[in-house]
C-alpha positions in Angstrom: 0.0 0.0 0.0 1.4 3.4 -1.0 2.2 5.9 1.6 -0.7 8.5 1.9 0.2 11.9 0.4 0.2 14.6 3.0 -0.3 18.3 2.4 1.0 20.7 5.1 -1.1 23.9 4.8 0.5 27.1 6.2 -1.5 30.4 6.2 0.8 33.4 6.6 0.7 37.2 6.8 3.8 39.3 7.2 6.0 36.6 8.7 8.9 36.5 6.3 11.1 36.7 9.4 10.2 33.2 10.5 8.3 31.5 7.6 11.3 29.8 6.1 12.0 28.0 9.4 8.4 26.8 9.5 8.4 25.6 5.9 11.7 23.8 6.3 10.4 22.0 9.3 7.7 20.5 7.2 10.0 19.7 4.3 12.5 18.1 6.6 10.2 15.4 7.9 11.3 11.8 8.2 8.1 11.0 6.2 8.8 12.2 2.7 5.6 12.0 0.8 4.7 15.6 1.7 3.9 18.8 0.0 3.8 22.3 1.6 1.1 24.8 0.6 1.7 28.3 1.7 -1.4 30.5 1.6 -0.4 34.1 1.8 -3.0 36.5 3.1 -1.8 39.5 1.2 1.5 40.0 3.0 3.2 43.4 2.5 6.6 42.4 3.8 9.2 40.3 1.9 7.1 37.1 2.0 6.4 36.9 -1.7 10.0 37.6 -2.9 11.4 35.2 -0.3 9.0 32.4 -1.5 10.1 32.9 -5.1 13.9 33.1 -4.3 14.0 30.2 -1.8 11.3 27.8 -3.0 10.4 28.9 -6.5 12.1 25.8 -8.0 11.0 23.4 -5.4 8.2 21.1 -6.7 7.2 20.2 -3.1 6.3 23.8 -2.2 3.2 25.5 -3.6 2.4 29.2 -3.1 -1.0 30.8 -3.3 -1.8 34.4 -2.6 -5.0 36.4 -1.9 -5.8 39.9 -0.8 -5.7 40.4 2.9 -8.9 38.8 4.2 -8.2 36.9 7.4 -6.5 33.7 8.6 -9.5 31.5 8.3 -10.0 32.6 4.7 -6.3 32.0 3.9 -6.6 28.5 5.5 -9.5 27.7 3.2 -7.4 28.9 0.2 -4.7 26.5 1.3 -7.2 23.7 1.8 -8.6 24.2 -1.7 -5.0 24.1 -3.1 -3.9 21.1 -1.2 -3.8 17.7 -3.0 -3.1 15.4 0.0 -5.0 12.4 1.2 -4.3 13.8 4.7 -3.9 17.5 5.5 -1.7 18.8 8.4 -2.3 22.4 9.5 0.6 24.5 10.6 0.7 28.2 11.6 3.5 30.2 10.0 5.4 30.8 13.2 5.3 27.2 14.5 7.8 24.4 13.9 7.2 20.6 13.3 9.4 18.2 15.1 11.1 16.0 12.4 8.9 12.9 13.0 5.6 14.6 13.4 4.0 13.6 10.1 5.4 10.0 10.3 3.8 9.5 13.7 0.4 10.9 12.9 0.1 9.1 9.6 0.8 5.8 11.4 -1.7 6.7 14.1 -4.5 7.4 11.6 -3.7 4.1 9.8 -3.9 2.3 13.2 -7.4 3.8 14.0 -9.1 4.0 10.5 -12.4 5.5 11.8 -10.6 8.5 13.3 -11.0 11.5 11.0 -8.5 13.7 12.7 -5.5 13.5 15.1 -3.7 16.1 17.1 -1.0 16.1 19.8 0.6 18.0 22.6 3.2 20.7 22.0 6.3 22.3 23.5 6.0 26.1 23.9 8.9 28.3 22.7 9.1 31.9 24.1 11.0 34.8 22.5 14.1 34.2 24.6 14.4 30.6 23.3 13.2 29.0 26.6 11.1 25.8 26.0 8.1 24.9 28.2 7.4 21.2 27.5 4.0 19.7 27.1 2.1 23.0 27.0 -1.2 21.9 25.7 -3.0 21.4 29.0 -1.8 24.7 30.2 -2.9 26.5 27.1 -6.4 24.9 26.9 -8.4 25.2 30.1 -11.0 22.6 29.1 -8.4 19.9 30.0 -8.9 20.9 33.6 -12.5 19.7 33.5 -11.7 16.1 32.3 -9.0 13.6 32.6 -7.7 12.3 29.2 -9.3 8.9 30.1 -12.7 10.6 30.6 -12.4 12.3 27.2 -11.5 9.2 25.2 -13.0 5.7 25.2 -9.8 3.8 24.4 -6.0 4.1 24.3 -2.9 2.1 23.5 0.9 2.8 23.8 2.3 4.9 21.0 5.4 2.8 20.9 3.3 -0.2 19.8 1.8 1.9 16.9 5.1 3.3 15.7 7.9 1.0 17.1 10.5 3.0 15.1 9.8 6.1 17.2 9.8 4.4 20.6 12.7 6.5 21.8 10.8 9.7 20.9 7.4 8.8 22.3 8.5 6.9 25.4 5.5 5.9 27.5 3.0 8.2 25.8 -0.3 6.9 24.5 -2.6 7.2 21.5 -6.2 8.0 22.6 -9.2 7.5 20.4 -13.0 8.0 20.5 -16.0 10.2 20.0 -15.4 13.3 22.0 -18.1 15.6 20.7 -19.6 16.1 24.2 -16.3 17.2 26.0 -15.5 19.5 23.0 -18.7 21.5 23.5 -17.2 22.6 26.9 -14.2 24.2 25.1 -11.5 23.6 22.6 -9.1 20.6 23.1 -7.2 20.8 19.8 -4.3 23.0 18.9 -4.4 23.6 15.2 -0.7 23.4 14.4 -0.6 19.9 15.9 -3.6 18.6 13.9 -3.9 16.4 10.8 -7.2 15.6 9.1 -8.2 13.0 6.6 -9.5 14.2 3.2 -12.8 12.4 3.8 -13.5 14.1 7.1 -12.5 17.5 5.6 -15.0 17.1 2.9 -17.7 16.7 5.5 -16.5 19.7 7.6 -16.0 21.9 4.5 -13.3 24.1 5.9 -13.2 27.1 8.2 -16.2 29.4 8.8 -15.4 32.6 6.9 -18.0 34.6 8.7 -15.9 34.3 11.9 -13.1 36.8 12.1 -9.9 37.1 14.0 -9.4 35.1 17.2 -11.1 31.9 18.3 -12.1 30.7 14.8 -10.2 27.3 15.1 -12.6 26.0 17.8 -15.6 26.1 15.4 -13.6 24.0 12.8 -12.4 21.4 15.3 -15.8 21.1 17.0 -17.5 20.4 13.6 -14.7 17.9 12.9 -15.5 16.1 16.2 -19.2 16.2 15.5 -18.7 14.1 12.3 -17.2 11.1 14.2 -14.3 9.7 16.2 -10.9 11.4 16.5 -7.5 10.6 17.9 -4.9 12.3 20.2 -1.2 11.4 20.5 -0.2 12.5 24.0 3.3 13.6 23.0 4.7 16.9 21.8 5.1 17.0 18.0 5.6 20.8 17.4 7.3 23.8 18.9 4.6 26.5 19.4 5.8 30.1 19.6 4.4 32.1 22.5 4.7 35.8 23.5 4.7 37.3 20.0 2.7 40.5 19.5 1.2 39.1 16.2 -0.1 35.9 17.8 -3.8 35.3 17.4 -4.1 34.7 21.2 -2.8 38.2 22.1 -4.9 39.9 24.8 -6.1 42.6 22.4 -8.1 40.0 20.6 -9.9 38.6 23.6 -13.3 40.3 22.9 -13.5 38.8 19.4 -12.4 35.4 20.7 -15.2 35.5 23.4 -17.8 36.6 20.8 -16.7 33.8 18.5 -16.9 31.2 21.3 -20.5 32.1 22.0 -21.4 32.1 18.3 -19.9 28.6 18.0 -21.5 26.8 21.0 -25.0 28.3 21.2 -26.3 26.9 17.9 -24.5 23.6 18.5 -26.2 23.1 22.0 -29.6 24.1 20.6 -29.3 21.7 17.6 -27.4 18.8 19.0 -28.5 18.7 22.7 -29.6 15.0 22.4 -26.1 14.1 21.1 -24.2 15.9 23.8 -23.5 13.3 26.6 -23.2 15.9 29.3 -25.5 16.7 32.3 -27.5 20.0 32.2 -25.3 21.3 35.0 -22.3 21.3 32.7 -24.1 22.8 29.8 -25.2 25.7 32.0 -21.7 26.0 33.3 -20.2 26.5 29.9 -22.9 29.0 28.8 -22.4 31.0 31.9 -18.7 31.0 31.6 -19.0 32.1 27.9 -21.1 35.1 28.8 -18.7 35.9 31.7 -15.7 35.7 29.4 -17.2 38.1 27.0 -18.4 40.5 29.7 -15.0 40.5 31.4 -13.2 41.0 28.1 -15.5 44.0 27.3 -14.8 45.5 30.7 -11.0 45.1 30.1 -11.6 46.9 26.8 -13.4 49.8 28.5 -16.8 48.8 26.9 -18.8 48.8 30.1 -22.2 49.3 28.6 -21.7 46.4 26.2 -20.5 44.2 29.1 -23.6 44.7 31.3 -26.0 42.3 29.5 -23.5 39.5 29.2 -22.5 39.7 32.9 -26.2 39.8 33.8 -27.0 36.8 31.5 -24.1 34.8 33.1 -25.7 35.4 36.6 -29.1 34.4 35.4 -27.7 31.1 34.1 -25.6 30.5 37.2 -26.8 32.6 40.2 -24.7 33.2 43.3 -21.4 33.6 41.5 -19.5 36.2 43.6 -16.9 37.1 40.9 -19.5 37.6 38.2 -21.6 39.8 40.7 -18.5 41.9 41.4 -17.8 42.5 37.8 -21.5 43.4 37.1 -21.4 45.9 39.9 -18.2 47.4 38.4 -19.9 47.8 35.1 -22.8 49.7 36.7 -20.6 52.2 38.5 -20.1 55.8 37.3 -17.0 56.3 35.1 -14.9 58.2 37.8 -15.3 55.2 40.2 -14.4 52.5 37.8 -10.7 52.7 37.3 -9.5 52.3 40.9 -11.8 49.3 41.4 -10.7 47.8 38.0 -7.1 47.9 39.2 -8.1 46.3 42.5 -9.9 43.5 40.7 -7.0 42.9 38.4 -4.7 42.6 41.4 -7.1 40.1 42.9 -7.1 38.1 39.7 -3.3 38.2 39.4 -3.3 40.2 36.2 
Protein backbone atom coordinates (compact mmCIF):
# COMPACT_ATOMS: atom_id res chain seq x y z
CA UNK A 1 0.00 0.00 0.00
CA UNK A 2 1.39 3.39 -1.05
CA UNK A 3 2.16 5.94 1.65
CA UNK A 4 -0.66 8.53 1.89
CA UNK A 5 0.17 11.89 0.35
CA UNK A 6 0.24 14.62 3.04
CA UNK A 7 -0.31 18.33 2.42
CA UNK A 8 0.97 20.74 5.07
CA UNK A 9 -1.13 23.93 4.83
CA UNK A 10 0.52 27.10 6.18
CA UNK A 11 -1.45 30.38 6.20
CA UNK A 12 0.76 33.43 6.61
CA UNK A 13 0.68 37.19 6.84
CA UNK A 14 3.83 39.34 7.16
CA UNK A 15 5.96 36.63 8.71
CA UNK A 16 8.88 36.50 6.32
CA UNK A 17 11.13 36.70 9.40
CA UNK A 18 10.17 33.18 10.52
CA UNK A 19 8.27 31.54 7.64
CA UNK A 20 11.27 29.78 6.10
CA UNK A 21 12.03 27.96 9.36
CA UNK A 22 8.41 26.80 9.49
CA UNK A 23 8.40 25.58 5.88
CA UNK A 24 11.75 23.83 6.30
CA UNK A 25 10.45 21.97 9.35
CA UNK A 26 7.67 20.52 7.17
CA UNK A 27 10.00 19.70 4.27
CA UNK A 28 12.52 18.06 6.61
CA UNK A 29 10.15 15.37 7.88
CA UNK A 30 11.25 11.75 8.18
CA UNK A 31 8.05 11.02 6.24
CA UNK A 32 8.85 12.16 2.70
CA UNK A 33 5.56 11.99 0.77
CA UNK A 34 4.74 15.59 1.73
CA UNK A 35 3.92 18.84 -0.05
CA UNK A 36 3.82 22.28 1.57
CA UNK A 37 1.08 24.75 0.61
CA UNK A 38 1.69 28.34 1.71
CA UNK A 39 -1.45 30.51 1.63
CA UNK A 40 -0.35 34.15 1.76
CA UNK A 41 -3.03 36.48 3.13
CA UNK A 42 -1.79 39.52 1.21
CA UNK A 43 1.54 40.01 3.00
CA UNK A 44 3.19 43.40 2.51
CA UNK A 45 6.64 42.38 3.75
CA UNK A 46 9.23 40.26 1.89
CA UNK A 47 7.13 37.06 1.99
CA UNK A 48 6.38 36.91 -1.75
CA UNK A 49 9.96 37.57 -2.86
CA UNK A 50 11.38 35.18 -0.26
CA UNK A 51 9.04 32.42 -1.45
CA UNK A 52 10.14 32.92 -5.06
CA UNK A 53 13.86 33.06 -4.30
CA UNK A 54 14.01 30.22 -1.78
CA UNK A 55 11.29 27.83 -2.95
CA UNK A 56 10.38 28.90 -6.49
CA UNK A 57 12.09 25.84 -8.02
CA UNK A 58 10.99 23.37 -5.35
CA UNK A 59 8.18 21.14 -6.69
CA UNK A 60 7.20 20.18 -3.13
CA UNK A 61 6.27 23.78 -2.25
CA UNK A 62 3.20 25.51 -3.65
CA UNK A 63 2.44 29.19 -3.08
CA UNK A 64 -1.02 30.77 -3.30
CA UNK A 65 -1.78 34.42 -2.59
CA UNK A 66 -4.96 36.38 -1.88
CA UNK A 67 -5.85 39.95 -0.85
CA UNK A 68 -5.72 40.39 2.91
CA UNK A 69 -8.94 38.77 4.18
CA UNK A 70 -8.18 36.89 7.41
CA UNK A 71 -6.45 33.74 8.60
CA UNK A 72 -9.47 31.46 8.28
CA UNK A 73 -10.04 32.56 4.67
CA UNK A 74 -6.34 32.01 3.91
CA UNK A 75 -6.56 28.54 5.46
CA UNK A 76 -9.48 27.73 3.17
CA UNK A 77 -7.41 28.88 0.19
CA UNK A 78 -4.71 26.49 1.32
CA UNK A 79 -7.20 23.65 1.81
CA UNK A 80 -8.58 24.16 -1.72
CA UNK A 81 -5.05 24.14 -3.11
CA UNK A 82 -3.91 21.05 -1.16
CA UNK A 83 -3.82 17.71 -2.98
CA UNK A 84 -3.11 15.42 -0.04
CA UNK A 85 -5.00 12.39 1.24
CA UNK A 86 -4.28 13.84 4.69
CA UNK A 87 -3.87 17.53 5.52
CA UNK A 88 -1.71 18.83 8.35
CA UNK A 89 -2.35 22.40 9.53
CA UNK A 90 0.60 24.54 10.58
CA UNK A 91 0.70 28.19 11.64
CA UNK A 92 3.48 30.19 10.01
CA UNK A 93 5.40 30.81 13.24
CA UNK A 94 5.33 27.22 14.54
CA UNK A 95 7.76 24.35 13.89
CA UNK A 96 7.17 20.64 13.28
CA UNK A 97 9.44 18.20 15.06
CA UNK A 98 11.11 15.98 12.41
CA UNK A 99 8.95 12.88 12.99
CA UNK A 100 5.58 14.61 13.45
CA UNK A 101 4.03 13.56 10.13
CA UNK A 102 5.41 10.01 10.32
CA UNK A 103 3.84 9.53 13.75
CA UNK A 104 0.43 10.95 12.86
CA UNK A 105 0.08 9.08 9.55
CA UNK A 106 0.85 5.82 11.39
CA UNK A 107 -1.70 6.68 14.10
CA UNK A 108 -4.46 7.42 11.59
CA UNK A 109 -3.70 4.14 9.84
CA UNK A 110 -3.94 2.34 13.20
CA UNK A 111 -7.39 3.84 13.97
CA UNK A 112 -9.08 4.00 10.54
CA UNK A 113 -12.36 5.49 11.82
CA UNK A 114 -10.58 8.53 13.30
CA UNK A 115 -11.02 11.51 10.99
CA UNK A 116 -8.48 13.75 12.73
CA UNK A 117 -5.51 13.49 15.06
CA UNK A 118 -3.72 16.11 17.15
CA UNK A 119 -1.03 16.09 19.80
CA UNK A 120 0.62 17.98 22.63
CA UNK A 121 3.21 20.70 21.97
CA UNK A 122 6.27 22.35 23.47
CA UNK A 123 6.03 26.14 23.85
CA UNK A 124 8.93 28.31 22.70
CA UNK A 125 9.14 31.86 24.09
CA UNK A 126 11.01 34.82 22.50
CA UNK A 127 14.10 34.17 24.63
CA UNK A 128 14.37 30.60 23.33
CA UNK A 129 13.16 28.99 26.56
CA UNK A 130 11.10 25.83 25.99
CA UNK A 131 8.12 24.93 28.18
CA UNK A 132 7.43 21.24 27.54
CA UNK A 133 3.98 19.69 27.12
CA UNK A 134 2.14 23.01 27.02
CA UNK A 135 -1.24 21.87 25.66
CA UNK A 136 -3.00 21.37 28.99
CA UNK A 137 -1.80 24.75 30.25
CA UNK A 138 -2.90 26.51 27.08
CA UNK A 139 -6.37 24.94 26.87
CA UNK A 140 -8.39 25.20 30.08
CA UNK A 141 -10.95 22.56 29.05
CA UNK A 142 -8.37 19.90 30.00
CA UNK A 143 -8.94 20.95 33.63
CA UNK A 144 -12.54 19.67 33.47
CA UNK A 145 -11.73 16.13 32.34
CA UNK A 146 -8.98 13.57 32.58
CA UNK A 147 -7.73 12.25 29.25
CA UNK A 148 -9.30 8.91 30.12
CA UNK A 149 -12.68 10.62 30.61
CA UNK A 150 -12.44 12.29 27.20
CA UNK A 151 -11.53 9.19 25.19
CA UNK A 152 -13.01 5.69 25.19
CA UNK A 153 -9.80 3.79 24.45
CA UNK A 154 -6.02 4.08 24.29
CA UNK A 155 -2.88 2.14 23.47
CA UNK A 156 0.89 2.77 23.76
CA UNK A 157 2.27 4.92 20.96
CA UNK A 158 5.40 2.79 20.92
CA UNK A 159 3.26 -0.16 19.79
CA UNK A 160 1.79 1.90 16.94
CA UNK A 161 5.14 3.27 15.70
CA UNK A 162 7.92 1.03 17.07
CA UNK A 163 10.54 2.95 15.12
CA UNK A 164 9.77 6.07 17.18
CA UNK A 165 9.79 4.36 20.58
CA UNK A 166 12.67 6.53 21.79
CA UNK A 167 10.79 9.72 20.85
CA UNK A 168 7.39 8.79 22.29
CA UNK A 169 8.49 6.94 25.44
CA UNK A 170 5.48 5.88 27.51
CA UNK A 171 3.03 8.24 25.79
CA UNK A 172 -0.28 6.86 24.54
CA UNK A 173 -2.57 7.15 21.53
CA UNK A 174 -6.15 7.99 22.58
CA UNK A 175 -9.18 7.46 20.38
CA UNK A 176 -12.95 7.95 20.49
CA UNK A 177 -16.00 10.17 20.01
CA UNK A 178 -15.35 13.34 22.00
CA UNK A 179 -18.13 15.63 20.73
CA UNK A 180 -19.56 16.12 24.24
CA UNK A 181 -16.32 17.20 25.97
CA UNK A 182 -15.47 19.46 22.99
CA UNK A 183 -18.66 21.46 23.52
CA UNK A 184 -17.20 22.59 26.85
CA UNK A 185 -14.23 24.20 25.10
CA UNK A 186 -11.46 23.55 22.62
CA UNK A 187 -9.09 20.63 23.14
CA UNK A 188 -7.25 20.83 19.79
CA UNK A 189 -4.29 23.04 18.94
CA UNK A 190 -4.43 23.63 15.19
CA UNK A 191 -0.72 23.40 14.40
CA UNK A 192 -0.61 19.91 15.91
CA UNK A 193 -3.57 18.58 13.89
CA UNK A 194 -3.90 16.36 10.83
CA UNK A 195 -7.23 15.60 9.14
CA UNK A 196 -8.25 13.02 6.58
CA UNK A 197 -9.52 14.24 3.21
CA UNK A 198 -12.80 12.36 3.75
CA UNK A 199 -13.47 14.11 7.08
CA UNK A 200 -12.48 17.50 5.65
CA UNK A 201 -15.04 17.12 2.86
CA UNK A 202 -17.75 16.72 5.50
CA UNK A 203 -16.55 19.65 7.58
CA UNK A 204 -16.03 21.94 4.54
CA UNK A 205 -13.30 24.13 5.90
CA UNK A 206 -13.23 27.12 8.24
CA UNK A 207 -16.25 29.38 8.78
CA UNK A 208 -15.38 32.56 6.89
CA UNK A 209 -18.01 34.59 8.75
CA UNK A 210 -15.94 34.27 11.93
CA UNK A 211 -13.11 36.78 12.08
CA UNK A 212 -9.86 37.07 14.02
CA UNK A 213 -9.38 35.11 17.24
CA UNK A 214 -11.08 31.90 18.29
CA UNK A 215 -12.06 30.69 14.82
CA UNK A 216 -10.25 27.35 15.11
CA UNK A 217 -12.61 26.02 17.79
CA UNK A 218 -15.58 26.06 15.41
CA UNK A 219 -13.63 24.01 12.83
CA UNK A 220 -12.42 21.43 15.33
CA UNK A 221 -15.83 21.14 17.01
CA UNK A 222 -17.48 20.43 13.65
CA UNK A 223 -14.74 17.90 12.89
CA UNK A 224 -15.46 16.08 16.16
CA UNK A 225 -19.20 16.21 15.48
CA UNK A 226 -18.65 14.11 12.34
CA UNK A 227 -17.16 11.11 14.15
CA UNK A 228 -14.27 9.69 16.19
CA UNK A 229 -10.89 11.42 16.45
CA UNK A 230 -7.50 10.58 17.95
CA UNK A 231 -4.94 12.25 20.21
CA UNK A 232 -1.23 11.43 20.46
CA UNK A 233 -0.21 12.45 23.98
CA UNK A 234 3.27 13.60 23.03
CA UNK A 235 4.65 16.94 21.79
CA UNK A 236 5.12 17.02 18.01
CA UNK A 237 5.64 20.75 17.43
CA UNK A 238 7.33 23.83 18.86
CA UNK A 239 4.65 26.48 19.44
CA UNK A 240 5.84 30.07 19.62
CA UNK A 241 4.35 32.12 22.47
CA UNK A 242 4.70 35.76 23.47
CA UNK A 243 4.67 37.30 19.99
CA UNK A 244 2.70 40.52 19.48
CA UNK A 245 1.19 39.14 16.24
CA UNK A 246 -0.08 35.91 17.84
CA UNK A 247 -3.80 35.28 17.43
CA UNK A 248 -4.11 34.72 21.19
CA UNK A 249 -2.80 38.20 22.06
CA UNK A 250 -4.94 39.87 24.82
CA UNK A 251 -6.06 42.63 22.44
CA UNK A 252 -8.12 40.03 20.59
CA UNK A 253 -9.94 38.59 23.62
CA UNK A 254 -13.27 40.32 22.89
CA UNK A 255 -13.49 38.82 19.41
CA UNK A 256 -12.40 35.44 20.73
CA UNK A 257 -15.17 35.52 23.36
CA UNK A 258 -17.77 36.58 20.79
CA UNK A 259 -16.75 33.78 18.46
CA UNK A 260 -16.90 31.22 21.27
CA UNK A 261 -20.54 32.13 22.00
CA UNK A 262 -21.40 32.13 18.29
CA UNK A 263 -19.92 28.65 18.04
CA UNK A 264 -21.46 26.85 21.02
CA UNK A 265 -24.99 28.29 21.23
CA UNK A 266 -26.32 26.87 17.93
CA UNK A 267 -24.54 23.56 18.54
CA UNK A 268 -26.18 23.14 21.95
CA UNK A 269 -29.60 24.06 20.55
CA UNK A 270 -29.31 21.72 17.55
CA UNK A 271 -27.44 18.77 19.04
CA UNK A 272 -28.46 18.68 22.70
CA UNK A 273 -29.58 15.04 22.41
CA UNK A 274 -26.13 14.07 21.09
CA UNK A 275 -24.16 15.86 23.80
CA UNK A 276 -23.54 13.33 26.57
CA UNK A 277 -23.21 15.90 29.35
CA UNK A 278 -25.46 16.75 32.32
CA UNK A 279 -27.50 19.96 32.19
CA UNK A 280 -25.31 21.34 34.96
CA UNK A 281 -22.26 21.29 32.67
CA UNK A 282 -24.15 22.84 29.75
CA UNK A 283 -25.23 25.72 32.00
CA UNK A 284 -21.69 26.01 33.29
CA UNK A 285 -20.17 26.54 29.86
CA UNK A 286 -22.91 28.97 28.77
CA UNK A 287 -22.43 31.03 31.94
CA UNK A 288 -18.65 31.00 31.56
CA UNK A 289 -18.95 32.08 27.93
CA UNK A 290 -21.06 35.11 28.85
CA UNK A 291 -18.70 35.92 31.74
CA UNK A 292 -15.67 35.66 29.44
CA UNK A 293 -17.22 38.12 26.99
CA UNK A 294 -18.41 40.49 29.70
CA UNK A 295 -15.03 40.53 31.42
CA UNK A 296 -13.22 41.02 28.10
CA UNK A 297 -15.46 43.97 27.27
CA UNK A 298 -14.78 45.47 30.69
CA UNK A 299 -11.05 45.15 30.11
CA UNK A 300 -11.59 46.89 26.78
CA UNK A 301 -13.43 49.80 28.52
CA UNK A 302 -16.76 48.81 26.94
CA UNK A 303 -18.77 48.79 30.14
CA UNK A 304 -22.20 49.31 28.61
CA UNK A 305 -21.74 46.36 26.24
CA UNK A 306 -20.45 44.23 29.13
CA UNK A 307 -23.58 44.68 31.28
CA UNK A 308 -26.03 42.32 29.46
CA UNK A 309 -23.46 39.53 29.19
CA UNK A 310 -22.55 39.66 32.86
CA UNK A 311 -26.23 39.77 33.79
CA UNK A 312 -26.96 36.79 31.54
CA UNK A 313 -24.13 34.84 33.13
CA UNK A 314 -25.66 35.44 36.58
CA UNK A 315 -29.12 34.41 35.37
CA UNK A 316 -27.74 31.10 34.12
CA UNK A 317 -25.62 30.46 37.23
CA UNK A 318 -26.79 32.60 40.19
CA UNK A 319 -24.68 33.24 43.27
CA UNK A 320 -21.37 33.60 41.49
CA UNK A 321 -19.50 36.24 43.58
CA UNK A 322 -16.91 37.09 40.93
CA UNK A 323 -19.54 37.65 38.24
CA UNK A 324 -21.59 39.78 40.65
CA UNK A 325 -18.54 41.95 41.44
CA UNK A 326 -17.84 42.51 37.76
CA UNK A 327 -21.49 43.36 37.12
CA UNK A 328 -21.36 45.92 39.94
CA UNK A 329 -18.20 47.40 38.44
CA UNK A 330 -19.89 47.77 35.06
CA UNK A 331 -22.75 49.69 36.71
CA UNK A 332 -20.57 52.24 38.51
CA UNK A 333 -20.12 55.85 37.29
CA UNK A 334 -17.00 56.35 35.13
CA UNK A 335 -14.92 58.16 37.77
CA UNK A 336 -15.27 55.25 40.19
CA UNK A 337 -14.43 52.46 37.78
CA UNK A 338 -10.68 52.67 37.25
CA UNK A 339 -9.55 52.30 40.89
CA UNK A 340 -11.85 49.31 41.36
CA UNK A 341 -10.75 47.83 38.04
CA UNK A 342 -7.13 47.95 39.18
CA UNK A 343 -8.10 46.32 42.46
CA UNK A 344 -9.94 43.51 40.71
CA UNK A 345 -6.98 42.93 38.42
CA UNK A 346 -4.68 42.59 41.41
CA UNK A 347 -7.08 40.07 42.94
CA UNK A 348 -7.13 38.12 39.68
CA UNK A 349 -3.34 38.22 39.44
CA UNK A 350 -3.33 40.21 36.18
